[in-house]
N, CA and C of each residue as an Amber inpcrd file, in Angstrom:
protein
   771
  99.4520000 148.8390000 168.1740000  99.9560000 148.8410000 166.6110000
 101.2920000 148.1400000 166.6210000 102.1400000 148.3700000 167.4840000
 103.3670000 147.5700000 167.4600000 103.3860000 146.1060000 167.6350000
 102.3450000 145.6380000 168.3270000 102.1610000 144.2440000 168.4440000
 101.6520000 143.6150000 167.2010000 101.0240000 144.3600000 166.3790000
 100.3640000 143.8210000 165.0760000 101.4460000 143.9950000 163.9670000
 102.6130000 144.7440000 164.1490000 103.4780000 145.1170000 163.0750000
 104.0920000 143.8040000 162.5120000 104.5900000 142.8800000 163.2380000
 105.2720000 141.7070000 162.6200000 104.1480000 140.9630000 161.7000000
 102.8790000 140.7820000 162.2180000 101.9790000 140.2360000 161.4360000
 101.6420000 140.9190000 160.0330000 101.5760000 142.2010000 160.1060000
 101.2780000 143.1180000 158.9850000 102.4090000 142.9210000 158.0060000
 103.6880000 142.8150000 158.5170000 104.7440000 142.6780000 157.6280000
 104.8870000 141.4330000 156.9200000 104.4210000 140.3700000 157.7030000
 104.3140000 138.9910000 157.0700000 103.3560000 138.9290000 155.9940000
 102.2090000 139.4390000 156.1500000 101.1130000 139.5550000 155.2140000
 101.5920000 140.2670000 153.9640000 102.2210000 141.4770000 154.1020000
 102.6920000 142.3220000 152.9970000 103.8240000 141.6350000 152.2070000
 104.7110000 140.8170000 152.8880000 105.7580000 140.0310000 152.1570000
 105.0210000 138.8700000 151.4300000 104.0370000 138.2830000 151.8800000
 103.2160000 137.2190000 151.2700000 102.4530000 137.6810000 149.9190000
 101.8820000 139.0090000 150.0830000 101.2350000 139.5560000 148.8910000
 102.2640000 139.8770000 147.8590000 103.5080000 140.4870000 148.3590000
 104.6240000 140.7430000 147.3440000 105.0270000 139.6010000 146.5780000
 105.2780000 138.4710000 147.2790000 105.6510000 137.1690000 146.8050000
 104.6940000 136.6050000 145.7570000 103.4230000 136.7050000 146.2240000
 102.2670000 136.3820000 145.2080000 102.2250000 137.0280000 144.0490000
 102.3820000 138.3650000 144.0450000 102.3980000 139.4620000 142.8960000
 103.7570000 138.9580000 142.1220000 104.8100000 138.6780000 142.6770000
 105.9160000 138.4510000 141.7410000 105.8310000 137.1100000 141.0840000
 105.1410000 136.0400000 141.7730000 104.9340000 134.8590000 141.1660000
 104.1350000 134.8420000 139.8080000 102.9970000 135.6650000 140.1760000
 101.9940000 135.9860000 138.9350000 102.7550000 136.7730000 137.7790000
 103.5650000 137.7780000 138.2270000 104.1960000 138.4550000 137.0490000
 105.2480000 137.6840000 136.4100000 105.9140000 136.7050000 137.0400000
 106.8170000 135.9230000 136.3820000 106.2880000 134.8070000 135.3900000
 105.0090000 134.5100000 135.4930000 104.3580000 133.7250000 134.5850000
 104.5020000 132.2610000 134.9000000 105.0970000 131.9230000 136.1490000
 105.1520000 130.4300000 136.6390000 103.9740000 129.8640000 136.7190000
 102.7160000 130.6070000 136.9970000 101.4940000 129.9040000 137.1060000
 100.5860000 130.7050000 136.1110000  99.7590000 130.0630000 135.3180000
  98.9380000 130.7660000 134.4020000  98.0850000 131.6700000 135.0210000
  97.8260000 132.7000000 134.3770000  96.8720000 133.9480000 135.0260000
  95.3830000 133.4760000 135.3460000  94.9400000 132.5870000 134.4610000
  93.5250000 132.1530000 134.6670000  93.4150000 131.2340000 135.9160000
  94.4840000 130.6860000 136.4190000  94.5300000 129.7600000 137.5700000
  94.8220000 130.5050000 138.8930000  95.7450000 131.4160000 138.8010000
  96.0870000 132.2740000 139.9550000  96.1150000 133.6070000 139.6250000
  95.0830000 134.3760000 139.9280000  95.0670000 135.8620000 139.6530000
  96.0520000 136.5700000 140.6500000  96.6070000 137.6490000 140.2820000
  97.5870000 138.4510000 141.1560000  96.7580000 139.1560000 142.0750000
  97.3170000 139.6240000 143.3340000  96.7100000 140.4330000 144.3000000
  95.9150000 141.6620000 143.7040000  96.4890000 142.3530000 142.6840000
  96.1300000 143.5590000 142.0830000  94.8400000 143.2030000 141.3710000
  94.7130000 142.0590000 140.5660000  93.5930000 141.7240000 139.9510000
  92.4130000 141.3800000 140.8310000  92.7780000 140.8090000 142.0140000
  91.7850000 140.4540000 142.9560000  91.0710000 141.6290000 143.5310000
  91.9470000 142.7370000 143.9450000  91.4420000 143.9130000 144.2460000
  90.5890000 144.5610000 143.2450000  91.0540000 144.6640000 142.0140000
  90.2870000 145.1960000 140.9150000  88.9700000 144.5640000 140.8040000
  88.9310000 143.1150000 141.0500000  87.5210000 142.4680000 140.8620000
  86.7370000 142.8070000 142.0940000  87.2140000 143.1030000 143.3120000
  86.5230000 143.4250000 144.3500000  85.9170000 144.8400000 144.1310000
  86.6670000 145.7590000 143.6870000  86.2710000 147.0740000 143.3930000
  85.1690000 147.2330000 142.3020000  85.3060000 146.4300000 141.2210000
  84.3960000 146.4370000 140.1790000  83.0600000 145.7380000 140.5780000
  83.1010000 144.7980000 141.3100000  81.8610000 144.1220000 141.8000000
  81.4020000 144.5350000 143.3840000  81.9060000 145.6740000 143.6340000
  81.6620000 146.0010000 145.0480000  80.1490000 146.1220000 145.4690000
  79.2660000 146.5960000 144.5730000  77.7960000 146.7940000 144.8240000
  77.1460000 145.2950000 144.8640000  77.5600000 144.3610000 144.0810000
  76.9520000 143.0650000 144.0660000  77.5700000 142.2460000 145.3040000
  78.7990000 142.4670000 145.4710000  79.5170000 141.8360000 146.8230000
  78.7960000 142.1880000 148.0950000  78.4970000 143.5840000 148.2190000
  77.8630000 144.0140000 149.4390000  76.5420000 143.5540000 149.5070000
  75.7500000 143.4490000 148.4830000  74.4970000 142.9630000 148.4680000
  74.4540000 141.5750000 148.9440000  75.2450000 140.6620000 148.4500000
  75.4960000 139.3110000 149.0040000  75.9680000 139.2850000 150.3700000
  76.9770000 140.1300000 150.7470000  77.5600000 140.1190000 151.9920000
  76.5100000 140.4170000 153.0030000  75.5030000 141.3570000 152.7140000
  74.5450000 141.6500000 153.8300000  73.5710000 140.5220000 154.1000000
  73.3020000 139.6270000 153.1210000  72.5340000 138.4430000 153.3470000
  73.2680000 137.4780000 154.0960000  74.6250000 137.3590000 153.7710000
  75.4520000 136.4060000 154.6850000  75.7180000 136.8860000 156.2010000
  75.7510000 138.1640000 156.1870000  76.0750000 138.7750000 157.6440000
  74.7320000 138.5370000 158.4440000  73.6160000 138.7250000 157.9480000
  72.4450000 138.6060000 158.4210000  72.1510000 137.0810000 159.0850000
  72.4660000 136.1540000 157.9770000  72.3900000 134.8860000 158.5810000
  73.3600000 134.4740000 159.6150000  74.4130000 135.0460000 159.5610000
  75.6040000 134.6710000 160.6770000  75.2370000 135.3250000 161.8380000
  74.7010000 136.5780000 161.8200000  74.3900000 137.3500000 163.1450000
  73.2390000 136.5740000 163.8980000  72.2770000 136.2480000 163.1310000
  71.0710000 135.5960000 163.7690000  71.5210000 134.3590000 164.3930000
  72.1060000 133.5130000 163.4460000  72.6980000 132.1750000 164.0450000
  73.5820000 132.1770000 165.1890000  74.3920000 133.2740000 165.0990000
  75.3190000 133.4170000 166.2340000  74.5640000 133.6910000 167.5540000
  73.5500000 134.7720000 167.4660000  72.8980000 135.1210000 168.6020000
  72.1440000 133.9200000 169.3360000  71.6050000 133.1180000 168.4230000
  70.7330000 132.0460000 168.8010000  71.6680000 130.9650000 169.2540000
  72.8030000 130.7550000 168.6510000  73.6470000 129.7500000 169.3210000
  74.3660000 130.1630000 170.4960000  74.6240000 131.3970000 170.6770000
  75.1950000 131.8400000 172.0710000  74.1640000 131.6520000 173.1390000
  72.8560000 132.0140000 172.7530000  71.8730000 131.8840000 173.9800000
  71.5680000 130.3590000 174.2320000  71.5170000 129.5520000 173.2420000
  71.3700000 128.1460000 173.5070000  72.5360000 127.6970000 174.2230000
  73.8170000 127.9060000 173.8270000  75.0250000 127.4250000 174.3190000
  75.1910000 127.7980000 175.8490000  74.8510000 128.9760000 176.3030000
  74.8950000 129.4800000 177.6260000  73.8570000 128.8280000 178.4300000
  72.6740000 128.6730000 178.0230000  71.6180000 127.8890000 178.7260000
  71.9330000 126.4460000 178.9100000  72.6370000 125.6560000 177.8980000
  72.9820000 124.3860000 177.9540000  74.1270000 124.1370000 178.9400000
  75.0440000 125.2130000 178.9640000  76.1490000 125.0420000 179.9250000
  75.5780000 125.2130000 181.3870000  74.8560000 126.2320000 181.6080000
  74.0110000 126.4390000 182.9060000  73.5160000 125.2680000 183.4200000
  72.6710000 124.6410000 182.4990000  71.8600000 123.3580000 182.8830000
  72.8740000 122.1740000 183.2150000  74.0010000 121.9170000 182.5630000
  74.9190000 120.8370000 182.6720000  75.7860000 121.1620000 183.9510000
  76.0270000 122.5340000 184.2500000  76.6530000 122.7890000 185.4710000
  75.8180000 122.6060000 186.7250000  74.4950000 122.7530000 186.5110000
  73.5850000 122.5660000 187.7300000  73.1980000 121.0880000 187.8810000
  73.1410000 120.3510000 186.7910000  72.7330000 118.7040000 187.0380000
  73.8470000 117.9030000 186.5310000  74.5000000 117.2710000 187.2960000
  75.5640000 116.3770000 186.9480000  75.0990000 115.3700000 186.0430000
  73.8810000 114.9230000 186.2940000  73.3450000 113.7120000 185.4280000
  73.2450000 114.1570000 184.0750000  72.7920000 115.4490000 183.8200000
  72.6830000 115.9350000 182.4370000  73.9380000 116.0770000 181.8110000
  75.1400000 116.4800000 182.6370000  76.3120000 116.6400000 181.9970000
  76.8640000 115.5230000 181.5480000  76.7150000 114.3500000 182.3960000
  77.2740000 113.1410000 182.0230000  76.4900000 112.5280000 180.7360000
  75.2470000 112.8150000 180.5710000  74.3480000 112.2580000 179.5050000
  74.6220000 112.9500000 178.2910000  74.5730000 114.2970000 178.3190000
  74.6040000 115.0730000 177.1960000  76.0940000 115.5170000 176.6290000
  76.9750000 115.7100000 177.4040000  78.3880000 116.3390000 177.0500000
  79.0380000 115.3410000 176.0260000  78.9560000 114.0110000 176.2520000
  79.5570000 113.1220000 175.2210000  78.9580000 113.1720000 173.8820000
  77.6460000 113.4390000 173.8630000  76.7640000 113.5980000 172.6400000
  77.2290000 114.9150000 171.8730000  77.4120000 115.9180000 172.6490000
  77.8270000 117.1570000 172.0740000  79.4370000 116.9980000 171.4600000
  80.1280000 116.2600000 172.0790000  81.5010000 116.0790000 171.4150000
  81.3190000 115.1560000 170.2120000  80.4560000 114.1880000 170.2450000
  80.3760000 113.3950000 169.1270000  79.6890000 114.2400000 167.8900000
  78.8500000 115.1150000 168.1750000  78.4290000 115.9340000 167.0390000
  79.4550000 116.7860000 166.2480000  80.6340000 116.9500000 166.8630000
  81.5680000 117.8040000 166.3500000  82.3580000 116.9430000 165.2600000
  82.2180000 115.6370000 165.2830000  82.8830000 114.7190000 164.2710000
  82.0510000 114.7500000 162.9660000  80.9310000 115.3120000 162.9600000
  80.0020000 115.3520000 161.5920000  80.3290000 116.7000000 160.9120000
  80.8560000 116.5850000 159.7080000  81.2090000 117.6820000 158.8690000
  80.0550000 118.4970000 158.6970000  80.2170000 119.9290000 158.5950000
  79.0430000 120.7390000 158.3030000  78.5750000 120.4960000 156.8720000
  79.4820000 120.1550000 155.8580000  79.1600000 119.9660000 154.5320000
  78.1010000 118.7970000 154.5520000  78.3110000 117.8890000 155.4420000
  77.2090000 116.6480000 155.4240000  76.0360000 116.9020000 155.8790000
  75.8070000 117.9410000 156.8430000  74.5250000 118.1580000 157.3750000
  73.8590000 119.3190000 156.5750000  74.5270000 120.1130000 155.9460000
  73.8120000 121.2220000 155.1260000  72.9040000 120.6290000 153.9900000
  73.2220000 119.6800000 153.3010000  72.1480000 119.2180000 152.3090000
  70.8970000 118.7020000 152.9240000  70.9440000 118.0000000 154.1140000
  69.8000000 117.5080000 154.8000000  68.9680000 118.7830000 155.2680000
  69.6100000 119.8970000 155.6660000  68.8750000 120.9600000 156.1960000
  68.2180000 121.6020000 154.9420000  68.8480000 121.6480000 153.9220000
  68.2100000 122.1060000 152.6000000  66.9800000 121.5160000 152.2720000
  67.0660000 120.1700000 152.3040000  66.0210000 119.2400000 151.9970000
  64.7900000 119.3290000 152.9240000  65.1320000 119.5090000 154.2210000
  64.0320000 119.6780000 155.1100000  63.4690000 120.9340000 155.3200000
  64.1470000 122.0440000 155.0860000  63.6260000 123.5250000 155.3410000
  63.7370000 124.5190000 154.1170000  64.1050000 123.8180000 153.0460000
  63.9140000 124.7300000 151.7320000  65.2070000 125.5250000 151.6230000
  65.1020000 126.4090000 150.6210000  66.1920000 127.3200000 150.1390000
  66.2290000 128.5660000 150.8140000  65.3890000 128.8580000 151.6430000
  65.2800000 130.1730000 152.1660000  66.3930000 130.3710000 153.3350000
  66.1660000 131.1700000 154.2700000  67.1420000 131.6210000 155.2500000
  67.1560000 130.5250000 156.3540000  66.1560000 129.8220000 156.6210000
  66.0420000 128.9140000 157.8690000  67.2280000 127.8750000 157.9930000
  67.3470000 127.1030000 156.8400000  68.5350000 126.0760000 156.9560000
  70.0060000 126.7860000 157.1180000  70.0780000 127.9400000 156.5270000
  71.3980000 128.7130000 156.7810000  71.6500000 128.9650000 158.2750000
  70.5160000 129.5110000 158.9790000  70.5740000 129.8830000 160.2020000
  70.9100000 128.8120000 161.3150000  70.1980000 127.6080000 160.8390000
  70.3000000 126.4010000 161.7250000  71.7720000 125.9200000 161.5460000
  72.3170000 125.9810000 160.4960000  73.6820000 125.4870000 160.3150000
  74.5670000 126.2870000 161.1130000  74.2920000 127.6640000 161.1120000
  75.1570000 128.5860000 161.9640000  75.0430000 128.3310000 163.3430000
  73.8710000 128.0510000 163.7330000  73.6730000 127.6910000 165.1930000
  74.4760000 126.5200000 165.6370000  74.2520000 125.3900000 164.8350000
  75.0610000 124.2110000 165.0180000  76.6410000 124.4540000 165.1210000
  76.8970000 125.3390000 164.3580000  78.6000000 125.6320000 164.1850000
  78.9780000 126.4310000 165.3720000  78.1300000 127.3430000 165.8940000
  78.5210000 128.1850000 166.8860000  78.2280000 127.7010000 168.3290000
  77.1380000 126.7030000 168.3850000  76.8020000 126.2190000 169.6390000
  77.8900000 125.6740000 170.5190000  78.6090000 124.8520000 169.8650000
  79.6940000 123.9220000 170.6880000  80.7740000 124.7210000 171.3350000
  81.4570000 125.6950000 170.6270000  82.5650000 126.4040000 171.2340000
  82.0710000 127.2580000 172.4070000  80.8340000 127.8480000 172.2790000
  80.2190000 128.5770000 173.4320000  79.8980000 127.8000000 174.5770000
  79.2550000 126.6400000 174.3320000  78.8090000 125.7590000 175.4610000
  80.0350000 125.3690000 176.2630000  81.0930000 124.7730000 175.4450000
  82.2510000 124.2530000 176.1900000  83.0140000 125.3240000 176.9660000
  83.0660000 126.5140000 176.2590000  83.8370000 127.5340000 177.0290000
  83.1990000 127.9730000 178.3320000  81.7770000 128.2380000 178.2340000
  81.0880000 128.6480000 179.4130000  81.0460000 127.6870000 180.3410000
  80.9240000 126.2380000 180.0920000  80.8330000 125.2800000 181.0810000
  82.1900000 125.1490000 181.7630000  83.1730000 125.1850000 181.0610000
  84.5670000 125.1000000 181.6270000  84.8610000 126.3890000 182.6350000
  84.1530000 127.4840000 182.3150000  84.2790000 128.6820000 183.2090000
  83.3690000 128.4900000 184.4520000  82.2860000 127.8750000 184.2700000
  81.3590000 127.6440000 185.3870000  82.1780000 126.6050000 186.3960000
  82.7610000 125.4800000 185.7630000  83.4700000 124.5670000 186.7120000
  84.8480000 125.0020000 187.2360000  85.4270000 126.0830000 186.7330000
  86.6670000 126.4770000 187.2180000  86.5630000 127.4780000 188.3440000
  85.2030000 127.8870000 188.5920000  85.0110000 128.7530000 189.8520000
  85.7060000 128.3020000 191.0800000  86.1970000 129.1490000 191.9330000
  86.8200000 128.7430000 193.0870000  86.0630000 127.8800000 194.1110000
  86.3750000 126.7090000 194.3720000  85.5980000 125.9410000 195.2150000
  85.4600000 126.4550000 196.7280000  86.6610000 127.0180000 197.2050000
  86.5410000 127.6770000 198.5170000  85.6440000 128.8770000 198.5430000
  85.4790000 129.7140000 197.3970000  84.7060000 130.8380000 197.4680000
  83.2500000 130.3160000 197.5090000  82.9360000 129.2220000 196.6440000
  81.5260000 128.6860000 196.6510000  81.1920000 128.0620000 198.0770000
  82.2420000 127.5740000 198.7840000  81.8710000 127.0470000 200.0470000
  81.5400000 128.1710000 200.9480000  82.3780000 129.1640000 201.0460000
  82.2630000 130.3690000 201.7350000  80.7240000 131.0660000 201.5930000
  80.4050000 131.2610000 200.2920000  78.9860000 131.7660000 200.0450000
  78.0380000 130.8030000 200.6100000  78.1590000 129.5150000 200.4510000
  77.1870000 128.6680000 201.0070000  76.9440000 128.8200000 202.4690000
  78.1610000 128.9710000 203.1980000  78.2190000 129.0270000 204.5280000
  77.4490000 130.3410000 205.0560000  77.5070000 131.3370000 204.2140000
  76.7820000 132.6050000 204.3960000  75.4080000 132.6080000 204.0730000
  74.8090000 131.3470000 203.4510000  73.4810000 131.3680000 203.3030000
  73.0400000 131.5810000 201.8320000  74.0090000 131.7400000 200.9170000
  73.7960000 132.0250000 199.5990000  73.1480000 130.8570000 198.8360000
  72.1520000 131.0170000 198.0880000  71.5300000 129.9540000 197.3000000
  72.2860000 129.8250000 195.9180000  71.8150000 128.7810000 195.1030000
  72.4140000 128.3910000 193.8990000  72.3490000 129.7100000 192.9670000
  71.2270000 130.4990000 192.9450000  71.1880000 131.5610000 192.0400000
  72.2220000 132.7980000 192.4450000  72.3030000 133.0310000 193.6730000
  73.3760000 133.9620000 194.0630000  74.6990000 133.5880000 193.7960000
  75.0560000 132.2430000 194.0670000  76.2810000 131.7720000 193.8030000
  76.6960000 131.8370000 192.2650000  75.6190000 131.5300000 191.4430000
  75.7120000 131.5880000 190.0390000  75.9120000 133.1450000 189.5770000
  75.1940000 134.0630000 190.1870000  75.2920000 135.2830000 189.7090000
  76.4260000 136.0970000 190.1710000  76.9770000 135.9380000 191.3580000
  78.0290000 136.6660000 191.9370000  79.4550000 136.0230000 191.8560000
  79.4660000 134.7490000 191.4140000  80.7400000 134.1120000 191.4210000
  81.0350000 133.1010000 190.0030000  80.0620000 132.2640000 189.7400000
  80.2990000 131.5320000 188.6980000  80.0990000 132.2120000 187.3050000
  79.1000000 133.1630000 187.1450000  79.0280000 133.8250000 185.9800000
  80.2890000 134.8410000 185.7000000  80.7200000 135.6050000 186.6040000
  81.9150000 136.3940000 186.4010000  83.0400000 135.6390000 186.0980000
  83.2630000 134.3840000 186.8530000  84.4360000 133.6640000 186.4820000
  84.4400000 132.9450000 185.1130000  83.3140000 132.7920000 184.5910000
  83.1730000 132.1800000 183.2550000  83.2970000 133.2180000 182.0070000
  83.3510000 134.5710000 182.3300000  83.4760000 135.5250000 181.3590000
  84.6140000 135.3380000 180.4320000  85.8990000 135.0940000 180.9260000
  87.1030000 134.9450000 180.0260000  86.7750000 133.5750000 179.0460000
  86.3290000 132.5250000 179.5760000  86.1670000 131.4020000 178.6460000
  84.9660000 131.6810000 177.8280000  83.9110000 132.4610000 178.1310000
  82.8020000 132.8510000 177.3710000  83.3060000 133.5550000 176.1200000
  84.0780000 134.5520000 176.3750000  84.6130000 135.4420000 175.2280000
  85.4220000 134.6840000 174.2060000  86.3830000 133.8690000 174.8790000
  87.2150000 132.9430000 174.1400000  86.3550000 132.1010000 173.0120000
  85.3660000 131.4490000 173.5860000  84.4330000 130.6430000 172.8800000
  83.6290000 131.4860000 171.8550000  83.2210000 132.6800000 172.3470000
  82.5530000 133.5410000 171.3020000  83.3120000 134.0200000 170.1440000
  84.7220000 134.1000000 170.4230000  85.6020000 134.5090000 169.4560000
  85.5780000 133.4530000 168.2940000  85.6180000 132.1750000 168.7580000
  85.7280000 131.1430000 167.7400000  84.4050000 131.0570000 167.1100000
  83.3770000 131.2100000 167.8920000  81.9020000 131.0230000 167.2900000
  81.6700000 132.1840000 166.1670000  82.3960000 133.3580000 166.5710000
  82.0760000 134.4750000 165.5770000  82.6350000 134.1510000 164.1130000
  83.9040000 133.4700000 164.1780000  84.4010000 133.1560000 162.9710000
  83.7530000 131.9450000 162.1900000  83.4260000 131.0810000 163.0250000
  82.4710000 129.9410000 162.4520000  81.2220000 130.4250000 161.9050000
  80.5930000 131.5130000 162.4070000  79.2740000 131.8390000 161.9270000
  79.3940000 132.2590000 160.5090000  80.2590000 132.9660000 159.9500000
  80.3830000 133.3490000 158.6740000  80.7320000 132.1960000 157.7010000
  81.6180000 131.4590000 158.1220000  81.9820000 130.2230000 157.4680000
  80.8620000 129.2550000 157.3460000  80.0610000 128.9520000 158.4060000
  78.9010000 128.2580000 158.3810000  77.7830000 128.7450000 157.3260000
  77.6370000 129.9750000 157.3550000  76.6190000 130.7240000 156.4400000
  76.9250000 130.4410000 155.1120000  78.3230000 130.6460000 154.8330000
  78.6270000 130.4950000 153.4010000  78.5880000 128.9600000 152.9440000
  78.8830000 128.1270000 153.8570000  78.7800000 126.6460000 153.5120000
  77.4970000 126.1540000 153.1860000  76.4980000 126.7290000 153.8980000
  75.0480000 126.4660000 153.7590000  74.6710000 127.0600000 152.3490000
  75.2020000 128.1850000 152.0430000  74.8330000 128.8590000 150.7800000
  75.2300000 128.2010000 149.5860000  76.3040000 127.4240000 149.7580000
  76.9640000 126.6160000 148.5230000  75.8210000 125.8240000 147.8740000
  75.0310000 125.1710000 148.8830000  74.1610000 124.0490000 148.3460000
  72.7900000 124.4730000 147.9340000  72.5830000 125.7910000 147.8460000
  71.3370000 126.4510000 147.3270000  70.9500000 127.5650000 148.2140000
  70.2540000 128.4150000 147.3920000  69.8390000 129.7100000 148.0130000
  69.7260000 130.5780000 146.8030000  69.1500000 131.9250000 147.3090000
  68.8910000 132.9500000 146.2020000  69.8610000 134.2410000 146.5390000
  70.6980000 134.0710000 147.4930000  71.6280000 135.2700000 147.8430000
  72.6340000 134.8750000 148.9480000  73.7160000 135.6770000 148.8710000
  74.6310000 135.3960000 149.8630000  76.0430000 135.2350000 149.1440000
  77.0660000 135.2550000 150.0280000  78.4410000 135.0490000 149.5150000
  78.6620000 133.6720000 148.9110000  78.0720000 132.7170000 149.5380000
  78.1930000 131.3270000 149.0970000  77.5740000 131.1740000 147.6060000
  76.4490000 131.7140000 147.4290000  75.7690000 131.6540000 146.1660000
  76.5770000 132.3490000 145.1840000  77.1800000 133.5660000 145.4500000
  77.9880000 134.4900000 144.5040000  79.1960000 133.5910000 144.1870000
  79.7930000 132.8180000 145.1930000  81.0710000 132.0620000 144.9290000
  80.5820000 130.9780000 143.9550000  79.5670000 130.3550000 144.0170000
  79.1100000 129.2870000 143.1280000  79.0570000 129.6030000 141.8110000
  78.4590000 130.9330000 141.5490000  78.2590000 131.4220000 140.1900000
  79.4330000 131.8950000 139.6040000  80.3590000 132.4920000 140.2690000
  81.6570000 132.8960000 139.6000000  82.5100000 131.6070000 139.4700000
  82.4730000 130.6170000 140.1750000  83.1570000 129.4570000 139.9860000
  82.9480000 128.7440000 138.6180000  81.4850000 128.6320000 138.4680000
  81.0780000 128.2040000 137.2460000  81.4440000 129.0100000 136.0670000
  81.7350000 130.1920000 136.2790000  82.2630000 131.0290000 135.0580000
  83.6740000 131.1370000 134.9950000  84.3860000 130.2730000 135.9210000
  85.8240000 130.3250000 136.0350000  86.4070000 131.6130000 136.2110000
  85.8390000 132.4520000 136.8340000  86.2440000 133.8520000 137.2750000
  86.9780000 133.8010000 138.6970000  88.3630000 133.3350000 138.5520000
  89.0580000 133.0680000 139.7480000  89.4690000 134.5370000 140.5010000
  89.5680000 135.5480000 139.6490000  89.8980000 136.7040000 140.4690000
  88.6350000 137.0580000 141.4180000  87.5290000 136.7800000 141.0390000
  86.3090000 137.0380000 141.6870000  86.1370000 136.0480000 142.8800000
  86.6070000 134.8490000 142.5560000  86.5970000 133.7200000 143.6060000
  87.4710000 134.0840000 144.8450000  88.6750000 134.7270000 144.5580000
  89.6610000 135.1440000 145.4880000  89.1730000 136.3620000 146.2890000
  88.4210000 137.1870000 145.4960000  87.7980000 138.3940000 146.1340000
  86.7470000 137.9890000 147.1710000  85.9180000 136.9630000 146.7420000
  85.0390000 136.5460000 147.8320000  85.7270000 135.9110000 148.9950000
  86.7430000 135.1780000 148.9110000  87.5810000 134.5380000 149.9280000
  88.1560000 135.7080000 150.7340000  88.6600000 136.7530000 150.1950000
  89.1350000 137.8410000 151.0950000  88.0890000 138.6230000 151.7290000
  87.0100000 138.6880000 151.2860000  85.9040000 139.4210000 151.9590000
  85.2050000 138.4230000 153.0660000  85.0920000 137.2630000 152.8010000
  84.8720000 136.2870000 153.9620000  85.8420000 136.3620000 155.1300000
  87.0260000 136.3480000 154.8670000  88.0960000 136.4880000 155.8540000
  87.9620000 137.9200000 156.5520000  87.6890000 138.9240000 155.7670000
  87.5070000 140.2360000 156.5060000  86.3760000 140.3260000 157.4580000
  85.1320000 139.6740000 156.8400000  84.0520000 139.7670000 157.7010000
  84.2630000 138.8550000 159.0790000  84.8940000 137.7390000 158.9340000
  85.2200000 137.0910000 160.0580000  86.2110000 137.7600000 161.2020000
  87.0720000 138.3260000 160.5510000  88.0970000 139.2390000 161.5310000
  87.3720000 140.3580000 162.0270000  86.3600000 140.9060000 161.3040000
  85.4530000 142.1900000 161.8610000  84.5770000 141.5790000 162.9150000
  83.9070000 140.4850000 162.8710000  83.2220000 139.9860000 163.9530000
  83.9840000 139.5310000 165.1210000  85.3300000 139.1320000 164.8820000
  86.0610000 138.7290000 166.0210000  86.6210000 139.9600000 166.7990000
  86.8010000 141.1040000 165.9870000  87.2770000 142.3420000 166.5760000
  86.0840000 142.9120000 167.3120000  84.8970000 142.8650000 166.9960000
  83.6940000 143.1850000 167.8400000  83.5820000 142.4040000 169.0840000
  83.9680000 141.1260000 168.9820000  84.0440000 140.3560000 170.2110000
  85.0250000 140.9020000 171.2720000  86.1740000 141.2610000 170.6190000
  87.3000000 141.8580000 171.4570000  86.7270000 143.2260000 172.1110000
  86.0530000 144.0160000 171.3030000  85.5330000 145.3040000 171.9270000
  84.5220000 144.9460000 173.0380000  83.6310000 144.0290000 172.8700000
  82.7290000 143.5430000 173.8560000  83.4200000 143.0240000 175.0070000
  84.4720000 142.4340000 174.9010000  85.2680000 141.8980000 176.0530000
  85.9280000 142.9960000 176.8230000  86.4280000 144.0010000 176.1260000
  86.8970000 145.1460000 176.7350000  86.0370000 146.0000000 177.5930000
  84.6400000 145.8880000 177.1560000  83.5730000 146.7290000 177.7240000
  83.0950000 145.9580000 178.8100000  83.0430000 144.7170000 178.8610000
  82.5550000 143.7790000 179.9500000  83.4400000 143.3810000 181.0990000
  84.9470000 143.4640000 180.6340000  85.9780000 143.2200000 181.5020000
  87.1860000 144.0530000 181.4490000  86.7980000 145.3720000 181.7060000
  87.9870000 146.3150000 181.5010000  89.1580000 146.0670000 182.6020000
  88.7850000 145.4240000 183.5700000  89.8260000 145.2220000 184.6510000
  90.9970000 144.2780000 184.1950000  90.6380000 143.3770000 183.2380000
  91.5400000 142.4740000 182.7500000  92.7290000 143.2510000 181.7710000
  92.1120000 144.2120000 181.2010000  93.1350000 144.9250000 180.2450000
  93.8090000 145.9670000 180.9770000  93.3110000 146.5670000 182.1300000
  94.0550000 147.4770000 182.9330000  95.1210000 146.8600000 183.5470000
  94.9230000 145.5380000 184.0840000  96.0160000 144.8010000 184.7370000
  97.0080000 144.5080000 183.6600000  96.7200000 144.1670000 182.4900000
  97.6300000 143.7620000 181.4870000  98.4310000 145.0290000 180.9670000
  97.8560000 146.1360000 180.8750000  98.5560000 147.4670000 180.6570000
  99.3670000 147.7570000 181.5810000  99.0550000 147.5900000 182.9010000
  99.9200000 148.0210000 183.9760000 101.0790000 147.0660000 184.0840000
 100.9620000 145.8550000 183.8860000 102.0030000 145.0080000 183.8190000
 103.0560000 145.2400000 182.7120000 102.4770000 145.4330000 181.5460000
 103.1910000 145.8110000 180.4080000 104.1680000 147.1460000 180.6700000
 103.5470000 148.1700000 181.1590000 104.2390000 149.3910000 181.7670000
 105.3510000 149.1730000 182.6380000 105.1670000 148.1940000 183.5290000
 106.2620000 147.8420000 184.4710000 107.3130000 147.1530000 183.7360000
 107.0190000 146.3430000 182.8880000 108.0750000 145.6810000 182.2230000
 108.8970000 146.4810000 181.3870000 108.1180000 147.5800000 180.5740000
 108.8420000 148.3850000 179.9730000 109.8760000 149.3390000 180.6720000
 109.5300000 149.5840000 182.0060000 110.4400000 150.3430000 182.7000000
 111.6280000 149.4900000 183.1080000
């Protein structure tokens, strides 16, 4: 809690400054609603926001899971076959130069306005950070330990299971944390261009009505959902790698003394 206190104070000061600017009349109310108005809009439309948020979360969750599975599989293949790494890795990097907004209309044209194009865009957004993180984790495994296992007769599978996979866990969770944030944003971007539900669809509707308080409410909700998914990744990391946090806590205790 103490570690988060500076950030909480900074956010509180920002909200107070925002409220004072709105009260002073420096910016017209229809252009910049106050934080109080945003919260009121969120409360008044809570049922509708929740309905759209569940659709967006479903798209983000499915796309994230599929993106993680494909990303880990690709990383394992590129680590096992150097030729594949040299052929595919530059293409993966090039794909990140293409904006998601440019891909989304094509996906809508090809797959329609249902959930499929949204999930595909989320997969494309989450695939890269997981692939790169896991691949770097595989390649950062101790070379001497690999040589030792080979000298003891261990095959590729045992080396992968007992050495490379555990050593890649920190990078995996780092990539997963980024992918979790991208998943919600990717789903919302795809919903902007057509659909029957979701926070992106709700956002386009309130934008056409010039309801800026509701626009900010959606933005706050998207940020909250992204932070929630990142927090779930942190919990998963603590469950899978408790030793890292035990070492950190012990070191912090010694420093406090």
